[in-house]
GUVEXBA-688496 format. One record per residue (C-alpha): residue in three letters; x, z, y. Coordinates in Angstrom, 1 decimal. Last residue first. Layout:
% GUVEXBA-688496
["ala", [X, Z, Y]]
...
***
This chain:
% GUVEXBA-688496
["glu", [108.8, 118.8, 108.5]]
["leu", [105.6, 117.4, 107.1]]
["glu", [102.2, 116.6, 108.9]]
["phe", [99.3, 116.0, 106.6]]
["leu", [96.2, 113.8, 106.6]]
["ala", [97.1, 111.1, 109.2]]
["gln", [94.5, 108.3, 109.3]]
["gly", [95.8, 105.0, 108.0]]
["tyr", [92.5, 104.0, 106.5]]
["glu", [89.8, 106.3, 107.8]]
["val", [88.8, 109.8, 106.7]]
["pro", [85.5, 111.5, 106.1]]
["gln", [85.7, 115.3, 106.1]]
["gly", [85.1, 117.2, 102.9]]
["asn", [88.0, 119.6, 103.4]]
["glu", [89.2, 119.5, 107.1]]
["val", [91.9, 117.0, 108.1]]
["leu", [95.3, 117.6, 109.8]]
["val", [96.9, 120.0, 107.3]]
["gln", [100.0, 121.2, 109.1]]
["lys", [103.7, 121.9, 108.5]]
["val", [103.9, 120.9, 104.8]]
["val", [107.6, 120.8, 103.9]]
["gly", [109.3, 117.5, 103.1]]
["asp", [109.8, 114.6, 100.8]]
["ile", [108.0, 111.2, 101.5]]
["glu", [105.5, 108.9, 99.9]]
["ser", [103.2, 111.8, 99.0]]
["glu", [100.6, 111.0, 96.4]]
["ile", [96.9, 110.6, 97.0]]
["glu", [94.7, 111.2, 94.0]]
["asn", [91.7, 108.9, 94.0]]
["leu", [88.3, 110.2, 93.0]]
["ile", [85.9, 107.3, 92.5]]
["lys", [82.3, 107.7, 93.8]]
["met", [82.8, 104.7, 96.2]]
["ala", [85.8, 106.3, 97.8]]
["glu", [86.8, 109.9, 97.2]]
["val", [90.2, 110.8, 98.7]]
["ile", [92.0, 113.5, 96.8]]
["cys", [95.0, 115.6, 98.0]]
["val", [98.7, 116.2, 97.8]]
["ala", [99.7, 114.6, 94.5]]
["gln", [103.5, 114.5, 94.2]]
["gly", [105.2, 111.1, 94.2]]
["gln", [107.8, 112.0, 96.8]]
["lys", [108.3, 115.8, 96.7]]
["val", [106.4, 118.3, 98.8]]
["thr", [107.6, 121.8, 99.6]]
["asp", [104.7, 124.2, 100.4]]
["gly", [104.7, 125.9, 103.9]]
["val", [101.0, 124.9, 104.7]]
["glu", [99.2, 124.6, 101.3]]
["val", [99.3, 121.8, 98.7]]
["phe", [97.1, 120.7, 95.8]]
["pro", [94.4, 123.2, 96.9]]
["lys", [93.4, 125.8, 94.3]]
["ala", [90.0, 125.2, 92.8]]
["gly", [86.7, 126.4, 94.3]]
["pro", [85.2, 122.9, 94.4]]
["ala", [87.3, 120.6, 92.2]]
["ser", [90.6, 118.7, 92.4]]
["ala", [91.6, 120.4, 95.7]]
["arg", [92.3, 119.3, 99.3]]
["tyr", [89.4, 116.8, 99.5]]
["phe", [89.1, 114.0, 102.0]]
["thr", [86.1, 111.6, 101.9]]
["gly", [86.7, 107.8, 102.0]]
["val", [88.6, 105.0, 103.7]]
["met", [91.9, 104.1, 102.1]]
["pro", [95.7, 104.7, 102.1]]
["ser", [95.3, 108.0, 104.0]]
["lys", [98.5, 108.9, 105.9]]
["ile", [101.2, 111.5, 105.1]]
["leu", [103.0, 112.1, 108.3]]
["lys", [106.6, 113.0, 109.3]]
["gly", [106.7, 115.4, 112.2]]
["thr", [105.4, 115.2, 115.8]]
["pro", [101.7, 115.7, 115.3]]
["ala", [99.7, 115.3, 118.5]]
["pro", [98.6, 118.6, 120.0]]
["ala", [94.8, 119.2, 119.9]]
["ala", [93.1, 118.7, 123.3]]
["ala", [92.1, 115.1, 122.5]]
["ala", [90.3, 116.3, 119.3]]
["ala", [88.5, 118.9, 121.3]]
["ala", [87.4, 116.3, 123.9]]
["ala", [86.2, 114.0, 121.2]]
["ala", [84.2, 116.8, 119.7]]
["pro", [82.7, 117.7, 123.1]]
["ala", [81.8, 114.0, 123.6]]
["glu", [80.1, 113.5, 120.2]]
["val", [77.0, 115.4, 121.2]]
["val", [76.7, 113.5, 124.5]]
["ala", [77.1, 110.2, 122.7]]
["ala", [74.3, 111.2, 120.3]]
["ala", [72.0, 111.9, 123.3]]
["pro", [73.0, 108.5, 124.7]]
["ala", [72.1, 106.8, 121.4]]
["pro", [68.7, 108.5, 121.0]]
["ser", [67.1, 106.4, 123.9]]
["met", [68.2, 102.9, 122.7]]
["pro", [66.3, 103.0, 119.4]]
["val", [63.0, 103.3, 121.4]]
["met", [63.8, 100.4, 123.9]]
["tyr", [63.7, 97.6, 121.4]]
["pro", [60.3, 98.8, 120.0]]
["gln", [59.1, 99.0, 123.6]]
["met", [59.6, 95.3, 124.5]]
["ala", [56.4, 93.9, 123.1]]
["thr", [54.3, 96.7, 124.6]]
["gly", [52.4, 94.9, 127.4]]
["met", [51.1, 92.1, 125.2]]
["pro", [49.6, 94.1, 122.3]]
["ala", [51.7, 93.9, 119.1]]
["pro", [50.1, 92.4, 115.9]]
["gly", [53.4, 91.5, 114.2]]
["ala", [55.0, 88.1, 114.4]]
["lys", [55.9, 86.6, 111.0]]
["val", [59.4, 85.1, 110.9]]
["ile", [60.5, 82.3, 108.6]]
["arg", [64.2, 81.4, 108.6]]
["val", [65.4, 78.2, 106.9]]
["lys", [69.0, 77.3, 106.4]]
["gly", [70.3, 73.9, 105.3]]
["glu", [70.9, 71.3, 102.6]]
["ala", [73.2, 73.5, 100.5]]
["glu", [70.7, 76.3, 100.6]]
["thr", [70.2, 79.3, 102.8]]
["ile", [66.9, 81.2, 102.8]]
["glu", [65.7, 83.6, 105.5]]
["leu", [62.4, 85.5, 105.2]]
["glu", [61.0, 87.8, 107.9]]
["ser", [58.0, 90.1, 108.1]]
["ile", [57.1, 90.4, 104.4]]
["asn", [53.9, 92.3, 103.9]]
["ser", [52.4, 89.3, 102.2]]
["asp", [50.0, 86.4, 102.7]]
["ser", [51.7, 84.8, 105.7]]
["val", [55.2, 85.2, 104.2]]
["leu", [54.2, 83.6, 100.9]]
["asp", [52.2, 80.9, 102.7]]
["val", [55.3, 80.0, 104.8]]
["leu", [57.5, 79.9, 101.6]]
["thr", [55.0, 77.6, 99.9]]
["lys", [54.8, 75.3, 102.9]]
["leu", [58.7, 75.1, 102.9]]
["lys", [58.7, 74.2, 99.2]]
["arg", [56.2, 71.5, 99.8]]
["leu", [58.1, 70.2, 102.8]]
["asp", [61.3, 69.7, 100.8]]
["met", [64.1, 71.1, 103.0]]
["ile", [66.0, 69.5, 105.9]]
["his", [63.3, 67.1, 107.0]]
["pro", [64.1, 65.3, 110.3]]
["gly", [66.4, 62.7, 108.7]]
["ser", [69.5, 63.3, 106.7]]
["ala", [71.4, 66.5, 107.2]]
["arg", [75.0, 66.1, 105.9]]
["arg", [76.6, 65.8, 109.3]]
["pro", [74.7, 68.8, 110.6]]
["asn", [76.2, 71.1, 108.0]]
["cys", [74.1, 74.2, 107.5]]
["pro", [71.1, 72.3, 108.8]]
["arg", [68.7, 74.4, 110.9]]
["ala", [65.1, 75.4, 110.2]]
["ile", [63.1, 77.8, 112.2]]
["val", [59.5, 78.6, 111.1]]
["arg", [57.2, 80.8, 113.1]]
["val", [54.2, 82.6, 111.6]]
["lys", [51.6, 84.4, 113.7]]
["pro", [49.8, 81.2, 114.6]]
["asp", [48.9, 80.6, 111.0]]
["arg", [48.4, 76.9, 110.5]]
["thr", [52.1, 76.4, 110.9]]
["arg", [54.2, 75.7, 113.9]]
["gly", [57.6, 74.2, 113.8]]
["thr", [61.1, 74.5, 114.9]]
["met", [63.6, 72.0, 113.6]]
***
């Protein structure tokens, strides 16, 4: 159901969540719907969406945009994106130029921020050339303000640290290469 209200700047869209359960043309109590429309009309709220068991109602208030400029807000966010892509392209090229690790890898078990030491200025858990045993802490990955010690699942000698300190890491991203 799409309807017009007394305020021509407010548009109401109502759809049943489950079309089989919707009975009749009224999905929501009309008094409640009118109250919600008045709330949007009289406030700084530009959009309100409510989902209930009976259905979903979305109330959108049109802004006071002149006719010729209605498309410009959608174009403005698009222009910075190519510039950002240009900035990222050299970094991607540098990453592609780096040789792929050939040894055994210690990978991140979660998304977060990589730290080589337990505190700023502290000695790193492991350095290149150190022998690592299974179960030994090799770094910290901070996720949601929680510091998680990452332990090695394999034995070996650290050949290369693949991530810079303080850099964001993804799940499964290689952190260390071992021989």
